[in-house]
KOLVOTOR-375284 format. One record per residue: residue number from 1; residue in three letters; x, y, z of N, C-alpha, C, O in turn. Coordinates in steps of 0.02 Angstrom, whole numbers. Example, Ala and Ser with C-alpha at 12.3 -4.5 7.8 and 13.67 -1.06 7.14 Angstrom:
2
(1,'ALA',(660,-284,390),(615,-225,390),(660,-165,390),(712,-166,423))
(2,'SER',(642,-112,354),(684,-53,357),(645,2,394),(670,57,402))
This chain:
183
(1,'MET',(1101,863,177),(1051,857,124),(993,814,150),(1003,763,182))
(2,'ALA',(932,836,136),(873,801,159),(864,735,122),(873,731,62))
(3,'LYS',(847,683,161),(833,618,131),(759,615,116),(717,622,161))
(4,'GLU',(742,604,53),(672,601,32),(655,534,2),(696,500,-30))
(5,'LYS',(592,515,14),(566,453,-15),(491,462,-26),(457,491,16))
(6,'ILE',(467,436,-81),(395,438,-95),(369,367,-94),(398,322,-124))
(7,'ILE',(313,357,-58),(283,291,-51),(212,294,-79),(171,336,-59))
(8,'LEU',(198,248,-126),(131,241,-154),(98,181,-120),(126,126,-121))
(9,'GLY',(41,192,-89),(3,138,-58),(-58,122,-100),(-92,167,-124))
(10,'ILE',(-72,58,-109),(-128,37,-151),(-172,-13,-114),(-147,-62,-85))
(11,'ASP',(-237,-1,-116),(-288,-48,-93),(-322,-74,-156),(-367,-41,-182))
(12,'PRO',(-300,-132,-181),(-327,-156,-245),(-399,-178,-239),(-421,-204,-188))
(13,'GLY',(-435,-168,-292),(-505,-191,-295),(-530,-188,-365),(-504,-149,-406))
(14,'THR',(-580,-228,-381),(-608,-227,-448),(-671,-184,-452),(-699,-175,-506))
(15,'THR',(-692,-158,-396),(-747,-110,-395),(-719,-40,-384),(-737,7,-419))
(16,'ILE',(-676,-35,-334),(-641,28,-319),(-569,11,-301),(-557,-32,-258))
(17,'MET',(-521,44,-333),(-452,39,-313),(-435,103,-276),(-439,158,-305))
(18,'GLY',(-415,97,-213),(-395,156,-175),(-320,163,-176),(-283,114,-177))
(19,'PHE',(-297,226,-175),(-225,237,-171),(-210,300,-132),(-250,347,-129))
(20,'GLY',(-151,300,-102),(-128,358,-65),(-53,365,-73),(-18,315,-82))
(21,'ILE',(-30,426,-70),(41,440,-79),(65,484,-22),(34,534,-5))
(22,'ILE',(122,464,6),(155,505,57),(226,519,35),(256,480,-2))
(23,'LYS',(252,575,60),(323,591,49),(355,590,118),(329,617,166))
(24,'VAL',(413,558,122),(450,555,184),(512,598,175),(553,587,131))
(25,'ILE',(519,648,218),(577,692,217),(608,689,287),(577,708,336))
(26,'ASN',(670,666,289),(706,659,353),(664,624,406),(658,648,462))
(27,'LYS',(636,568,388),(596,526,433),(531,559,457),(502,537,506))
(28,'GLN',(509,611,422),(445,643,436),(398,629,377),(417,637,319))
(29,'MET',(337,608,394),(287,590,344),(246,652,324),(226,691,367))
(30,'HIS',(234,660,258),(194,715,233),(143,687,183),(161,649,138))
(31,'PHE',(81,707,191),(27,686,145),(37,718,77),(50,778,73))
(32,'VAL',(30,679,24),(34,706,-44),(-34,703,-77),(-61,754,-99))
(33,'GLN',(-64,642,-79),(-127,634,-114),(-160,568,-96),(-126,521,-77))
(34,'MET',(-225,566,-103),(-262,503,-101),(-322,510,-146),(-350,564,-155))
(35,'ASN',(-342,453,-175),(-399,455,-221),(-420,383,-236),(-393,336,-207))
(36,'GLU',(-468,377,-280),(-495,312,-298),(-503,306,-373),(-515,356,-408))
(37,'LEU',(-496,246,-397),(-513,231,-466),(-579,193,-463),(-581,137,-437))
(38,'MET',(-631,223,-489),(-698,193,-486),(-707,147,-547),(-699,168,-604))
(39,'LEU',(-723,84,-533),(-728,34,-586),(-797,4,-592),(-808,-41,-633))
(40,'ARG',(-845,27,-552),(-913,-3,-551),(-947,-2,-619),(-984,-48,-636))
(41,'LYS',(-935,51,-657),(-973,60,-719),(-949,13,-775),(-980,10,-828))
(42,'TYR',(-894,-23,-764),(-868,-68,-815),(-890,-139,-799),(-880,-164,-743))
(43,'ASP',(-920,-172,-848),(-943,-241,-839),(-888,-293,-853),(-884,-345,-821))
(44,'ASP',(-846,-277,-902),(-795,-325,-924),(-737,-327,-873),(-705,-276,-861))
(45,'PRO',(-723,-385,-843),(-670,-389,-793),(-601,-373,-821),(-558,-349,-785))
(46,'TYR',(-590,-387,-885),(-525,-373,-915),(-514,-299,-927),(-458,-274,-924))
(47,'THR',(-568,-263,-941),(-564,-191,-947),(-544,-161,-879),(-503,-115,-876))
(48,'LYS',(-574,-187,-826),(-556,-163,-759),(-482,-174,-744),(-449,-129,-718))
(49,'LEU',(-457,-233,-761),(-386,-247,-748),(-341,-201,-789),(-289,-178,-764))
(50,'LYS',(-360,-189,-851),(-321,-143,-894),(-320,-73,-864),(-268,-40,-864))
(51,'LEU',(-378,-50,-839),(-382,17,-809),(-340,21,-745),(-309,72,-732))
(52,'ILE',(-340,-32,-705),(-299,-33,-644),(-225,-27,-663),(-188,11,-632))
(53,'PHE',(-204,-66,-713),(-135,-64,-735),(-117,6,-760),(-65,34,-742))
(54,'GLU',(-159,34,-803),(-145,100,-832),(-144,156,-779),(-101,200,-781))
(55,'ARG',(-191,153,-731),(-193,205,-679),(-133,199,-633),(-105,250,-611))
(56,'THR',(-111,138,-619),(-52,129,-577),(10,156,-613),(51,189,-582))
(57,'LEU',(16,142,-677),(72,170,-715),(70,246,-716),(121,279,-710))
(58,'GLU',(10,274,-724),(2,346,-724),(25,377,-657),(59,428,-656))
(59,'LEU',(5,344,-602),(26,368,-536),(103,364,-529),(134,410,-503))
(60,'ILE',(131,310,-552),(204,301,-549),(239,354,-590),(288,385,-567))
(61,'ASP',(215,365,-651),(247,414,-695),(237,486,-672),(277,529,-689))
(62,'THR',(185,499,-634),(171,566,-609),(209,581,-544),(241,633,-537))
(63,'TYR',(207,534,-497),(235,546,-430),(303,515,-418),(336,532,-368))
(64,'HIS',(325,470,-461),(391,438,-456),(404,408,-387),(453,426,-355))
(65,'PRO',(361,362,-365),(372,332,-299),(436,291,-298),(455,260,-348))
(66,'ASP',(467,291,-240),(527,250,-229),(508,179,-209),(545,131,-222))
(67,'GLU',(449,172,-179),(425,108,-155),(349,105,-160),(315,156,-159))
(68,'ILE',(323,44,-166),(251,33,-168),(233,-15,-112),(264,-66,-102))
(69,'ALA',(180,4,-75),(152,-40,-23),(82,-58,-47),(43,-15,-67))
(70,'ILE',(67,-123,-45),(2,-145,-71),(-31,-192,-21),(2,-235,9))
(71,'GLU',(-96,-183,-14),(-133,-227,31),(-142,-295,-2),(-163,-299,-60))
(72,'ALA',(-126,-348,34),(-132,-416,9),(-205,-438,13),(-240,-419,60))
(73,'PRO',(-227,-478,-35),(-295,-505,-30),(-299,-553,29),(-251,-589,44))
(74,'PHE',(-355,-553,63),(-362,-598,120),(-415,-650,103),(-460,-639,64))
(75,'TYR',(-408,-708,134),(-454,-762,121),(-519,-749,159),(-520,-741,220))
(76,'GLY',(-573,-747,122),(-639,-739,151),(-682,-800,133),(-656,-852,114))
(77,'LYS',(-746,-792,140),(-791,-847,124),(-799,-857,49),(-811,-913,26))
(78,'ASN',(-791,-803,10),(-803,-806,-61),(-736,-812,-99),(-699,-763,-104))
(79,'VAL',(-722,-870,-124),(-659,-883,-160),(-656,-841,-224),(-602,-817,-242))
(80,'GLN',(-713,-832,-259),(-713,-792,-320),(-692,-720,-306),(-656,-690,-346))
(81,'SER',(-714,-692,-250),(-695,-624,-232),(-620,-619,-221),(-587,-571,-242))
(82,'MET',(-593,-669,-188),(-522,-670,-175),(-482,-675,-240),(-430,-642,-247))
(83,'LEU',(-505,-715,-286),(-471,-721,-351),(-472,-654,-389),(-422,-634,-419))
(84,'LYS',(-530,-620,-387),(-535,-555,-420),(-487,-505,-388),(-453,-467,-423))
(85,'LEU',(-485,-504,-321),(-439,-459,-286),(-366,-475,-303),(-325,-430,-312))
(86,'GLY',(-351,-539,-306),(-283,-560,-324),(-263,-537,-393),(-205,-517,-404))
(87,'ARG',(-309,-539,-439),(-295,-515,-507),(-283,-440,-506),(-237,-415,-538))
(88,'ALA',(-326,-403,-470),(-318,-331,-465),(-250,-314,-434),(-215,-269,-458))
(89,'GLN',(-233,-349,-381),(-168,-338,-349),(-112,-354,-397),(-63,-317,-402))
(90,'GLY',(-119,-409,-434),(-67,-431,-481),(-53,-380,-535),(6,-368,-551))
(91,'VAL',(-105,-351,-564),(-91,-302,-617),(-62,-237,-589),(-21,-205,-622))
(92,'ALA',(-82,-217,-528),(-52,-159,-497),(22,-173,-482),(65,-130,-493))
(93,'MET',(37,-234,-459),(106,-253,-446),(146,-255,-511),(204,-234,-513))
(94,'ALA',(116,-282,-564),(150,-286,-629),(169,-216,-654),(222,-207,-684))
(95,'ALA',(124,-167,-643),(139,-99,-663),(201,-73,-626),(246,-43,-656))
(96,'GLY',(203,-85,-560),(262,-63,-521),(325,-100,-542),(378,-70,-548))
(97,'LEU',(318,-165,-553),(377,-204,-572),(402,-184,-641),(462,-187,-655))
(98,'SER',(357,-163,-686),(378,-141,-752),(420,-77,-749),(457,-62,-795))
(99,'ARG',(414,-40,-694),(453,21,-683),(509,8,-631),(543,54,-608))
(100,'GLU',(518,-57,-613),(571,-78,-567),(567,-44,-499),(617,-23,-471))
(101,'ILE',(506,-39,-473),(495,-9,-407),(485,-66,-356),(444,-110,-368))
(102,'PRO',(521,-64,-301),(512,-117,-249),(441,-115,-222),(412,-62,-210))
(103,'ILE',(413,-175,-212),(344,-182,-188),(344,-224,-124),(378,-274,-119))
(104,'THR',(305,-201,-75),(297,-239,-13),(222,-250,-3),(182,-203,-8))
(105,'GLU',(204,-312,13),(135,-330,27),(123,-330,102),(166,-351,140))
(106,'TYR',(65,-306,122),(46,-306,192),(-24,-336,199),(-69,-319,161))
(107,'MET',(-32,-381,247),(-98,-409,262),(-141,-353,292),(-114,-309,326))
(108,'PRO',(-206,-354,280),(-250,-302,308),(-243,-293,384),(-243,-236,408))
(109,'LYS',(-237,-348,420),(-230,-342,493),(-166,-307,513),(-165,-269,562))
(110,'LYS',(-112,-318,476),(-48,-285,491),(-54,-210,479),(-28,-170,517))
(111,'ILE',(-89,-191,425),(-98,-119,410),(-139,-87,466),(-121,-34,492))
(112,'LYS',(-194,-119,484),(-237,-92,538),(-199,-86,603),(-206,-37,640))
(113,'MET',(-159,-137,618),(-119,-137,680),(-69,-79,679),(-60,-45,730))
(114,'ALA',(-36,-68,622),(14,-15,617),(-17,54,625),(13,98,655))
(115,'ILE',(-78,62,600),(-110,128,601),(-145,142,668),(-139,196,696))
(116,'THR',(-182,92,693),(-224,104,752),(-201,67,815),(-223,84,870))
(117,'GLY',(-157,18,807),(-139,-24,864),(-187,-81,875),(-181,-119,923))
(118,'ASN',(-236,-88,829),(-286,-140,835),(-295,-173,766),(-319,-141,719))
(119,'GLY',(-276,-236,760),(-280,-272,697),(-351,-284,673),(-362,-303,616))
(120,'ASN',(-400,-272,717),(-471,-281,699),(-507,-215,693),(-569,-213,694))
(121,'ALA',(-470,-160,686),(-501,-94,680),(-546,-89,619),(-534,-124,569))
(122,'SER',(-596,-46,623),(-640,-35,565),(-607,13,516),(-558,47,533))
(123,'LYS',(-634,15,455),(-610,63,405),(-615,134,432),(-571,176,419))
(124,'GLU',(-669,148,468),(-680,215,495),(-626,233,547),(-602,290,549))
(125,'GLN',(-608,185,590),(-557,198,640),(-489,211,607),(-452,256,628))
(126,'VAL',(-473,172,555),(-411,183,518),(-411,252,487),(-362,289,491))
(127,'ALA',(-466,270,455),(-472,335,421),(-464,393,471),(-429,442,457))
(128,'ARG',(-497,387,528),(-492,441,579),(-421,448,606),(-398,504,619))
(129,'MET',(-387,391,615),(-318,394,640),(-273,427,587),(-230,468,605))
(130,'LEU',(-282,410,525),(-243,441,471),(-258,517,468),(-212,557,458))
(131,'GLN',(-321,534,477),(-340,605,476),(-302,642,531),(-279,698,521))
(132,'SER',(-298,612,589),(-263,642,646),(-187,647,634),(-157,699,642))
(133,'VAL',(-157,591,614),(-85,587,606),(-60,632,549),(-8,664,555))
(134,'LEU',(-97,633,493),(-76,671,434),(-109,740,430),(-98,777,382))
(135,'LYS',(-149,757,480),(-183,821,484),(-225,836,421),(-221,889,391))
(136,'LEU',(-265,785,402),(-308,792,344),(-369,832,363),(-399,821,416))
(137,'LYS',(-389,879,321),(-447,922,336),(-512,883,336),(-556,894,378))
(138,'SER',(-518,836,288),(-580,797,284),(-564,727,258),(-508,713,236))
(139,'LEU',(-613,685,263),(-606,616,239),(-651,606,179),(-704,638,174))
(140,'PRO',(-632,562,133),(-674,548,75),(-736,509,94),(-739,478,147))
(141,'LYS',(-786,510,49),(-848,473,60),(-834,398,63),(-854,364,109))
(142,'ASN',(-798,373,12),(-777,303,12),(-710,298,48),(-668,343,40))
(143,'LEU',(-700,246,86),(-638,241,124),(-586,197,91),(-537,176,123))
(144,'ASP',(-596,181,27),(-546,142,-9),(-481,182,-18),(-426,154,-16))
(145,'SER',(-488,248,-27),(-427,289,-35),(-389,293,31),(-327,293,31))
(146,'THR',(-424,296,88),(-388,296,152),(-356,228,164),(-305,224,198))
(147,'ASP',(-386,174,138),(-354,108,144),(-288,106,104),(-239,77,127))
(148,'GLY',(-288,136,46),(-226,141,6),(-174,183,43),(-115,165,46))
(149,'LEU',(-197,239,71),(-152,283,110),(-125,246,171),(-67,253,189))
(150,'ALA',(-168,206,202),(-147,167,261),(-91,118,243),(-46,107,283))
(151,'ALA',(-93,88,183),(-40,43,162),(26,80,158),(78,54,178))
(152,'ALA',(25,141,131),(86,182,126),(112,200,195),(172,196,207))
(153,'VAL',(68,220,240),(88,239,307),(114,179,346),(163,184,383))
(154,'CYS',(82,121,338),(106,59,368),(177,44,345),(220,25,385))
(155,'HIS',(189,53,281),(256,41,253),(307,89,285),(363,69,302))
(156,'PHE',(288,151,293),(332,200,325),(347,178,397),(405,180,418))
(157,'TYR',(297,158,434),(307,136,503),(350,73,508),(385,63,558))
(158,'ASN',(349,31,456),(387,-31,457),(455,-25,424),(492,-75,420))
(159,'ASP',(473,33,400),(536,43,365),(596,25,408),(604,50,464))
(160,'GLY',(638,-17,382),(699,-34,417),(693,-87,471),(742,-104,503))
(161,'ARG',(634,-112,482),(624,-163,533),(630,-232,504),(613,-243,445))
(162,'VAL',(654,-278,543),(657,-347,522),(585,-372,521),(548,-363,570))
(163,'GLU',(565,-404,467),(496,-427,461),(484,-487,506),(525,-531,513))
(164,'ILE',(426,-486,537),(405,-542,580),(398,-603,536),(371,-599,480))
(165,'GLY',(421,-659,560),(415,-720,521),(482,-743,494),(492,-802,483))
(166,'LYS',(527,-695,482),(594,-714,460),(632,-740,521),(624,-714,576))
(167,'SER',(672,-790,510),(713,-814,565),(785,-819,542),(798,-833,483))
(168,'TYR',(830,-807,587),(901,-807,571),(935,-855,619),(915,-862,677))
(169,'THR',(987,-889,594),(1023,-936,636),(1081,-902,673),(1113,-933,715))
(170,'GLY',(1093,-840,658),(1147,-802,691),(1162,-740,650),(1129,-725,601))
(171,'TRP',(1214,-703,672),(1232,-641,639),(1252,-652,566),(1236,-611,523))
(172,'GLU',(1287,-706,554),(1309,-720,486),(1249,-728,438),(1250,-701,383))
(173,'ALA',(1198,-764,461),(1137,-772,420),(1101,-705,412),(1077,-690,358))
(174,'PHE',(1098,-665,465),(1066,-600,462),(1101,-556,411),(1068,-524,370))
(175,'ILE',(1167,-553,414),(1206,-511,368),(1197,-534,296),(1190,-493,251))
(176,'LYS',(1197,-599,286),(1188,-627,218),(1120,-608,189),(1114,-594,130))
(177,'GLN',(1068,-608,232),(1000,-594,209),(984,-519,208),(933,-499,179))
(178,'ASN',(1027,-477,239),(1013,-406,244),(1076,-365,228),(1098,-326,270))
(179,'PRO',(1105,-373,169),(1167,-336,154),(1159,-260,154),(1207,-224,165))
(180,'ASP',(1097,-236,142),(1084,-164,141),(1088,-132,211),(1090,-71,217))
(181,'LYS',(1088,-173,263),(1089,-147,331),(1161,-139,357),(1172,-115,413))
(182,'ILE',(1211,-159,318),(1281,-156,337),(1312,-94,307),(1304,-80,248))
(183,'LYS',(1348,-57,348),(1382,5,323),(1456,-5,320),(1492,40,301))
């Protein structure tokens, strides 16, 4: 029997939220969809957060993802921008958590590294690599949707790997922290 898994990737934002969905069948990745939620026309920040929450729930209820991969906000020069991104990420995560879907956060550099081999790759380089790997006919005008798709693909590439940064004192500690890896 074929092993299937659906991964929803989200690039949170309060201007544009990008998302992409892949289906994994027997360790093979297949493109399902990518798109954007355009939020520019809304002035009220709380309306934007409500729309992000509702659209994420709609995606979950339509595609039934097994896992969600979300890009983590990164620290830049503008603290207010980071706070807004954090809120957008938080409501998208709350939508997934309300449906009890496991969520994994990835730093932007980790996503870029997973897709292109270069943690400093441009959005265009990431998009072109996804186009090649997933055999996409064309790319969208805005690359926020490819950023969401990149989060899903990054999650696929990292599936089953021990995360960098975790440390174990021995096999006993590893087994205790990873019971799902024991058969």
